[in-house]
C-alpha positions as a LaTeX table, in Angstrom:
\begin{tabular}{lrrr}
\hline
Residue & $x$ (\AA) & $y$ (\AA) & $z$ (\AA) \\
\hline
Met1 & $-0.02$ & $-0.02$ & 0.00 \\
Lys2 & 2.82 & 2.34 & 0.86 \\
Thr3 & 4.72 & 1.54 & $-2.46$ \\
Ser4 & 1.70 & 2.17 & $-4.52$ \\
Arg5 & 1.10 & 5.54 & $-2.87$ \\
Leu6 & 4.73 & 6.52 & $-3.51$ \\
Arg7 & 4.44 & 5.49 & $-7.12$ \\
Arg8 & 1.34 & 7.71 & $-7.48$ \\
Leu9 & 3.18 & 10.67 & $-6.03$ \\
Leu10 & 6.27 & 10.07 & $-8.25$ \\
Thr11 & 3.98 & 9.76 & $-11.35$ \\
Ala12 & 2.14 & 12.96 & $-10.53$ \\
Ala13 & 5.40 & 14.77 & $-9.97$ \\
Leu14 & 6.79 & 13.48 & $-13.31$ \\
Tyr15 & 3.70 & 14.79 & $-15.12$ \\
Ala16 & 3.99 & 18.08 & $-13.44$ \\
Gly17 & 7.55 & 18.33 & $-14.73$ \\
Leu18 & 8.99 & 18.24 & $-11.20$ \\
Ile19 & 11.04 & 15.09 & $-11.98$ \\
Met20 & 12.70 & 14.67 & $-15.39$ \\
Pro21 & 13.55 & 11.41 & $-16.99$ \\
Ala22 & 17.13 & 10.38 & $-16.81$ \\
Gly23 & 17.64 & 10.73 & $-20.48$ \\
Leu24 & 16.35 & 14.22 & $-20.58$ \\
Met25 & 18.01 & 15.47 & $-17.30$ \\
Pro26 & 20.93 & 17.79 & $-17.97$ \\
Gly27 & 24.37 & 17.16 & $-16.81$ \\
Ala28 & 23.89 & 19.36 & $-13.84$ \\
Ala29 & 21.49 & 18.23 & $-11.26$ \\
Ser30 & 20.25 & 21.70 & $-10.49$ \\
Ala31 & 19.07 & 24.71 & $-12.45$ \\
Gln32 & 19.22 & 28.37 & $-11.61$ \\
Val33 & 15.98 & 30.42 & $-12.12$ \\
Gly34 & 15.93 & 34.05 & $-11.13$ \\
Gly35 & 18.88 & 33.55 & $-8.77$ \\
Ile36 & 17.26 & 30.54 & $-7.06$ \\
Val37 & 18.83 & 27.17 & $-7.48$ \\
His38 & 16.22 & 24.46 & $-8.20$ \\
Asp39 & 17.14 & 20.85 & $-7.81$ \\
Pro40 & 14.55 & 18.46 & $-9.23$ \\
Arg41 & 15.95 & 15.40 & $-7.47$ \\
Asn42 & 15.99 & 17.15 & $-4.12$ \\
Tyr43 & 12.50 & 18.41 & $-4.64$ \\
Ala44 & 11.24 & 14.92 & $-5.42$ \\
Gln45 & 12.91 & 13.63 & $-2.32$ \\
Asn46 & 11.07 & 16.27 & $-0.24$ \\
Ile47 & 7.78 & 15.17 & $-1.74$ \\
Leu48 & 8.56 & 11.53 & $-0.70$ \\
Thr49 & 9.48 & 12.61 & 2.78 \\
Ala50 & 6.30 & 14.60 & 3.13 \\
Ala51 & 4.29 & 11.70 & 1.93 \\
Arg52 & 5.90 & 9.37 & 4.54 \\
Thr53 & 5.23 & 11.95 & 7.19 \\
Leu54 & 1.59 & 12.33 & 6.26 \\
Glu55 & 1.22 & 8.55 & 6.29 \\
Gln56 & 2.73 & 8.39 & 9.84 \\
Ile57 & 0.41 & 11.02 & 10.97 \\
Asn58 & $-2.65$ & 9.14 & 9.59 \\
Asn59 & $-1.37$ & 6.06 & 11.35 \\
Gln60 & $-1.14$ & 7.93 & 14.65 \\
Ile61 & $-4.61$ & 9.27 & 14.25 \\
Ala62 & $-6.04$ & 5.79 & 13.66 \\
Met63 & $-4.19$ & 4.52 & 16.65 \\
Leu64 & $-5.65$ & 7.42 & 18.83 \\
Gln65 & $-9.07$ & 6.55 & 17.53 \\
Asn66 & $-8.72$ & 2.96 & 18.46 \\
Gln67 & $-7.49$ & 4.00 & 21.95 \\
Thr68 & $-10.41$ & 6.28 & 22.34 \\
Thr69 & $-12.89$ & 3.48 & 21.35 \\
Ser70 & $-11.21$ & 1.15 & 23.86 \\
Leu71 & $-11.49$ & 3.71 & 26.68 \\
Leu72 & $-15.16$ & 4.30 & 25.89 \\
Asn73 & $-15.78$ & 0.49 & 26.01 \\
Glu74 & $-13.86$ & 0.31 & 29.44 \\
Ala75 & $-16.06$ & 3.19 & 30.71 \\
Lys76 & $-19.17$ & 1.15 & 29.73 \\
Asn77 & $-17.88$ & $-1.87$ & 31.49 \\
Leu78 & $-17.10$ & 0.14 & 34.69 \\
Arg79 & $-20.55$ & 1.87 & 34.72 \\
Gly80 & $-22.58$ & 0.73 & 37.79 \\
Leu81 & $-26.10$ & $-0.67$ & 37.59 \\
Pro82 & $-28.62$ & 2.23 & 38.11 \\
Thr83 & $-31.09$ & 0.06 & 40.07 \\
Ser84 & $-30.61$ & $-1.67$ & 43.43 \\
Ser85 & $-32.96$ & $-4.16$ & 45.25 \\
Leu86 & $-30.86$ & $-4.55$ & 48.36 \\
Glu87 & $-33.23$ & $-2.52$ & 50.59 \\
Glu88 & $-36.20$ & $-4.43$ & 49.37 \\
Leu89 & $-34.50$ & $-7.79$ & 49.91 \\
Gln90 & $-33.35$ & $-6.79$ & 53.45 \\
Ala91 & $-36.81$ & $-5.55$ & 54.25 \\
Gln92 & $-38.38$ & $-8.87$ & 53.32 \\
Val93 & $-35.89$ & $-10.81$ & 55.33 \\
Asp94 & $-36.41$ & $-8.60$ & 58.30 \\
Arg95 & $-40.14$ & $-9.11$ & 58.01 \\
Thr96 & $-39.72$ & $-12.94$ & 57.98 \\
Arg97 & $-37.38$ & $-12.77$ & 60.97 \\
Gly98 & $-39.82$ & $-10.50$ & 62.82 \\
Leu99 & $-42.55$ & $-13.14$ & 62.33 \\
Leu100 & $-40.23$ & $-15.83$ & 63.70 \\
Gly101 & $-39.44$ & $-13.57$ & 66.56 \\
Glu102 & $-43.06$ & $-13.31$ & 67.50 \\
Ala103 & $-43.18$ & $-17.10$ & 68.18 \\
Arg104 & $-45.60$ & $-17.63$ & 71.25 \\
Arg105 & $-45.10$ & $-19.93$ & 74.10 \\
Ile106 & $-41.84$ & $-21.61$ & 73.10 \\
Ala107 & $-39.55$ & $-19.47$ & 71.02 \\
Phe108 & $-36.86$ & $-20.61$ & 68.61 \\
Asp109 & $-34.23$ & $-20.78$ & 71.30 \\
Val110 & $-32.47$ & $-23.84$ & 72.63 \\
Arg111 & $-32.63$ & $-22.74$ & 76.28 \\
Asp112 & $-36.38$ & $-21.87$ & 76.04 \\
Val113 & $-37.14$ & $-25.22$ & 74.42 \\
Gln114 & $-35.14$ & $-27.09$ & 77.19 \\
Ser115 & $-36.80$ & $-25.18$ & 79.95 \\
Ala116 & $-40.34$ & $-25.71$ & 78.54 \\
Phe117 & $-39.82$ & $-29.47$ & 78.04 \\
Glu118 & $-38.33$ & $-29.82$ & 81.57 \\
Gly119 & $-41.40$ & $-28.01$ & 83.07 \\
Arg120 & $-44.24$ & $-29.36$ & 80.91 \\
Tyr121 & $-43.44$ & $-32.43$ & 78.87 \\
Lys122 & $-41.44$ & $-34.82$ & 80.95 \\
Gly123 & $-40.30$ & $-35.76$ & 84.43 \\
Ala124 & $-42.22$ & $-34.33$ & 87.39 \\
Ala125 & $-44.63$ & $-32.57$ & 84.96 \\
Leu126 & $-46.17$ & $-35.92$ & 84.23 \\
Thr127 & $-46.19$ & $-37.40$ & 87.75 \\
Gly128 & $-47.00$ & $-34.50$ & 89.98 \\
Pro129 & $-50.25$ & $-33.78$ & 91.78 \\
Gly130 & $-53.48$ & $-33.93$ & 89.80 \\
Ala131 & $-53.98$ & $-30.16$ & 89.64 \\
Ala132 & $-50.38$ & $-29.83$ & 88.36 \\
Met133 & $-50.98$ & $-32.37$ & 85.71 \\
Ile134 & $-54.03$ & $-30.62$ & 84.53 \\
Ala135 & $-52.27$ & $-27.32$ & 84.40 \\
Asn136 & $-49.38$ & $-28.72$ & 82.44 \\
Ala137 & $-51.67$ & $-30.57$ & 79.99 \\
Asp138 & $-53.38$ & $-27.16$ & 79.41 \\
Ala139 & $-50.04$ & $-25.57$ & 78.82 \\
Arg140 & $-48.98$ & $-28.22$ & 76.34 \\
Trp141 & $-52.19$ & $-27.73$ & 74.38 \\
Lys142 & $-51.62$ & $-23.95$ & 74.29 \\
Asp143 & $-48.01$ & $-24.62$ & 73.14 \\
Ser144 & $-49.30$ & $-26.62$ & 70.23 \\
Val145 & $-52.05$ & $-24.22$ & 69.23 \\
Gly146 & $-49.59$ & $-21.23$ & 69.45 \\
Ala147 & $-47.00$ & $-23.04$ & 67.30 \\
Phe148 & $-49.48$ & $-23.71$ & 64.55 \\
Glu149 & $-50.65$ & $-20.14$ & 64.63 \\
Asp150 & $-46.97$ & $-19.04$ & 64.41 \\
Ala151 & $-46.46$ & $-21.30$ & 61.37 \\
Met152 & $-49.53$ & $-19.89$ & 59.63 \\
Lys153 & $-48.33$ & $-16.32$ & 60.26 \\
Val154 & $-44.83$ & $-17.09$ & 58.74 \\
Gln155 & $-46.46$ & $-18.70$ & 55.74 \\
Ala156 & $-48.77$ & $-15.76$ & 55.24 \\
Gly157 & $-45.79$ & $-13.35$ & 55.46 \\
Ile158 & $-43.92$ & $-15.38$ & 52.81 \\
Val159 & $-46.87$ & $-15.36$ & 50.52 \\
Gly160 & $-47.13$ & $-11.62$ & 50.96 \\
Asn161 & $-43.60$ & $-11.34$ & 49.93 \\
Leu162 & $-44.23$ & $-12.97$ & 46.57 \\
Gly163 & $-45.79$ & $-9.86$ & 45.00 \\
Thr164 & $-42.68$ & $-7.76$ & 45.78 \\
Thr165 & $-40.38$ & $-10.56$ & 44.76 \\
Arg166 & $-42.05$ & $-10.85$ & 41.35 \\
Thr167 & $-41.66$ & $-7.12$ & 40.77 \\
Thr168 & $-38.12$ & $-7.23$ & 41.79 \\
Ile169 & $-37.28$ & $-10.10$ & 39.48 \\
Gly170 & $-38.88$ & $-8.33$ & 36.42 \\
Arg171 & $-36.78$ & $-5.23$ & 37.22 \\
Leu172 & $-33.53$ & $-7.02$ & 37.64 \\
Val173 & $-33.97$ & $-9.17$ & 34.57 \\
Gly174 & $-34.79$ & $-6.07$ & 32.56 \\
Ala175 & $-31.64$ & $-4.34$ & 33.90 \\
Ser176 & $-29.55$ & $-7.47$ & 33.16 \\
Gln177 & $-30.78$ & $-7.55$ & 29.51 \\
Ser178 & $-30.13$ & $-3.81$ & 28.96 \\
Ala179 & $-26.78$ & $-3.76$ & 30.80 \\
Ala180 & $-24.36$ & $-1.40$ & 29.03 \\
Gly181 & $-21.25$ & $-3.19$ & 30.33 \\
Ala182 & $-19.72$ & $-6.16$ & 32.11 \\
Leu183 & $-20.10$ & $-4.52$ & 35.48 \\
Gln184 & $-23.82$ & $-3.75$ & 35.15 \\
Ala185 & $-24.42$ & $-7.45$ & 33.96 \\
Ala186 & $-22.45$ & $-8.78$ & 36.92 \\
Gln187 & $-24.27$ & $-6.51$ & 39.46 \\
Ala188 & $-27.73$ & $-7.51$ & 38.03 \\
Gly189 & $-26.64$ & $-11.23$ & 38.28 \\
Asn190 & $-25.50$ & $-10.73$ & 41.92 \\
Gln191 & $-28.77$ & $-9.12$ & 42.84 \\
Leu192 & $-30.65$ & $-11.92$ & 41.24 \\
Leu193 & $-28.60$ & $-14.41$ & 43.35 \\
Ala194 & $-29.42$ & $-12.24$ & 46.51 \\
Leu195 & $-33.04$ & $-12.58$ & 45.61 \\
Gln196 & $-32.77$ & $-16.21$ & 45.29 \\
Ser197 & $-31.11$ & $-16.41$ & 48.69 \\
Gln198 & $-33.88$ & $-14.36$ & 50.28 \\
Gln199 & $-36.47$ & $-16.81$ & 48.82 \\
Leu200 & $-34.44$ & $-19.72$ & 50.31 \\
Ala201 & $-34.33$ & $-18.00$ & 53.68 \\
Asp202 & $-38.23$ & $-17.65$ & 53.45 \\
Leu203 & $-38.56$ & $-21.20$ & 52.64 \\
Thr204 & $-36.35$ & $-22.17$ & 55.46 \\
Ala205 & $-38.34$ & $-20.09$ & 57.86 \\
Ala206 & $-41.60$ & $-21.66$ & 56.77 \\
Leu207 & $-40.12$ & $-25.20$ & 57.08 \\
Ala208 & $-38.76$ & $-24.33$ & 60.57 \\
Ala209 & $-42.08$ & $-22.88$ & 61.73 \\
Gln210 & $-44.01$ & $-25.86$ & 60.35 \\
Gly211 & $-41.60$ & $-28.41$ & 61.76 \\
Arg212 & $-41.79$ & $-26.69$ & 65.12 \\
Ala213 & $-45.53$ & $-26.84$ & 65.19 \\
Gln214 & $-45.47$ & $-30.58$ & 64.28 \\
Ser215 & $-42.86$ & $-31.35$ & 66.87 \\
Leu216 & $-44.69$ & $-29.64$ & 69.57 \\
Asp217 & $-47.90$ & $-31.42$ & 68.73 \\
Ala218 & $-46.06$ & $-34.80$ & 68.69 \\
Ala219 & $-44.49$ & $-33.91$ & 72.07 \\
Arg220 & $-47.96$ & $-33.13$ & 73.43 \\
Ser221 & $-49.34$ & $-36.43$ & 72.20 \\
Ala222 & $-46.46$ & $-38.28$ & 73.81 \\
Ala223 & $-46.80$ & $-36.35$ & 77.10 \\
Ala224 & $-50.60$ & $-37.10$ & 77.06 \\
Glu225 & $-49.90$ & $-40.79$ & 76.60 \\
Ala226 & $-47.34$ & $-40.77$ & 79.43 \\
Glu227 & $-49.77$ & $-38.83$ & 81.64 \\
Ala228 & $-52.55$ & $-41.29$ & 80.91 \\
Arg229 & $-50.37$ & $-44.15$ & 81.91 \\
Glu230 & $-49.57$ & $-42.37$ & 85.28 \\
Arg231 & $-53.30$ & $-41.83$ & 85.87 \\
Phe232 & $-54.04$ & $-45.46$ & 85.17 \\
Arg233 & $-51.27$ & $-46.50$ & 87.46 \\
Arg234 & $-52.74$ & $-44.30$ & 90.26 \\
Phe235 & $-56.18$ & $-45.72$ & 89.66 \\
Arg236 & $-55.02$ & $-49.28$ & 90.02 \\
Lys237 & $-53.02$ & $-48.46$ & 93.12 \\
Ala238 & $-56.16$ & $-46.76$ & 94.67 \\
Asp239 & $-58.05$ & $-50.03$ & 94.15 \\
\hline
\end{tabular}
């Protein structure tokens, strides 16, 4: 490409009379016109030098254009996602935790569970005086009813989160599809993963509340059976 451009410049100079063919060129390589010495060969060399210089400038301009394009692309990749669902996700998690924290009778705490079982579900609670046995049986029934009520509250809260979750998913998917760069796409993906984690937390809370209710009801049944055996033993002893 460079050779062809130089050839075109030399041809143009030849037609313009700036370069003379070797057979027509006088013995002296220069001519004096009006007191100014004109050297055709030197003039042609200057043209070639100017052409090379222009080509270098064009190459530098192209290089700068490529660098500018690269910087613009990097700027897009570093542009942050304009939408954030972090506060919404945290609010949903806090609502679910709040519902779990409102657990009646026996809370989700190891020491509370241990204390309640020691006082109402085993040992002396099943072999004490008749009035105490009746009071403990009533307490166990209230534990079971309260646990099922807590489970239903948690489930209702999670169902209430579904509307917000659906809206959040639509917004994040739209942001991901219209992401201008790698950073925006990554941030949208991270927020979708956070949303998935929030849904798993809701599911875990629902399973925990449901399992707690079922466990307390099973414990109540077992305690009632043990209490019945104790009452029957006392009845036979009285005879």
